[in-house]
N, C-alpha and C positions, 0 to 999 in steps of 0.2 A: 504494500500500500504506500502511496505517496503522501508525505506529511511535511511539515515545516516547523522550524524552531525560530522564534524571533530573537534577535540579538540586541535590538535597540538601534538607534540611529548613529550613535558614536560610542567610543569606549565609556564604560560605566561611570568613570570619575570625571567626565567632561561635560560642560554645558553644550547645549545644542539649540538649534532653531526651535521655537515653541509655537505650535499652532495655537491660534487664538490671541496671540500678542499682536498689537497694531503693526509692529515692524517685521512680522513673520514673512520670510522669503522662501517660497517653496523651491526655487532654483538652488538657493544656498543649502536648503535642507537635503535635497537629493545629492548635492556635491559632497556634503558631509558623509552621507551613506556610502558613496563611491569610494571616498578616501578610507573609510572604515573597512570596506571589502578588501581594498588593497592591503591594508594592514594585516587583516586576518590571513590572506594568502601568503604574505611574507612569513608569518609565523608558522602556519600549518601546511603550506604548499598549495598547489592547485587542487581543486576539488576532484575526488576520485569518481569513477563511474557510479552513477546513482545519486550524486550530491551536486547541488548547484547553489552558489551564493547569488543573491539578487536583492534589489531594492523593491520593496512592496509598499503599495499605498494602502492606507487604512482610513475609513471614513470617521469623521468626528463632527460634532455639532458645529464647530467653527471652521470646518473645511477638512481637507485631506492632510494627513501627516505621513511621513515615510520612516521605515525602519529597514535595517538589514535583516534578511532571513536566510536560513539555509534550508532549501528543499532537499528532501532525502527519500530514498526508497528503503523502507524498513525491512525489505527482504535481502538487502545487500549489506553485510556486516561492516565493510569498510566505509560505506556511505553513512551509516548510523554513527560509527565511531567518530568520523570527521565532523559530523553535525554537532554531536554532543561535546567534542573537544573545543570547538569554536565558541560554544555558548559562554565559556568562561575565558574569553580571550584576554585582551589587555584592558587596563583600567584608565590609562591616560595616553595622550598623544606622545608624551615623552617616552613611553615604552617603545613606540615606533622608532623614535630617533635613536634610542639606545641600541635597539636591534640592528639598525642600519650601520652603526659604527662598530659593532662587534665583529 
């Protein structure tokens, strides 16, 4: 069966674009998600067969907001492992910078 895990729009310790605020910018919100996907791939490598990182739109009373999700096929063990490992990825953008310099 195909399922997904939401990771959030950015690393858990970072601020992000907030739907409902007057200055909310959906283009910026999607860009944050794309950067987060890149960060996850640097840490865990490209998605294996049966897994796919993506930006998903969710409806809200104030408009749509975006989060990074990992779609996975629960019949493929490597895809499930990848999806659940990424759930606890990085907490800050500094983690991304530290990884790049290592």
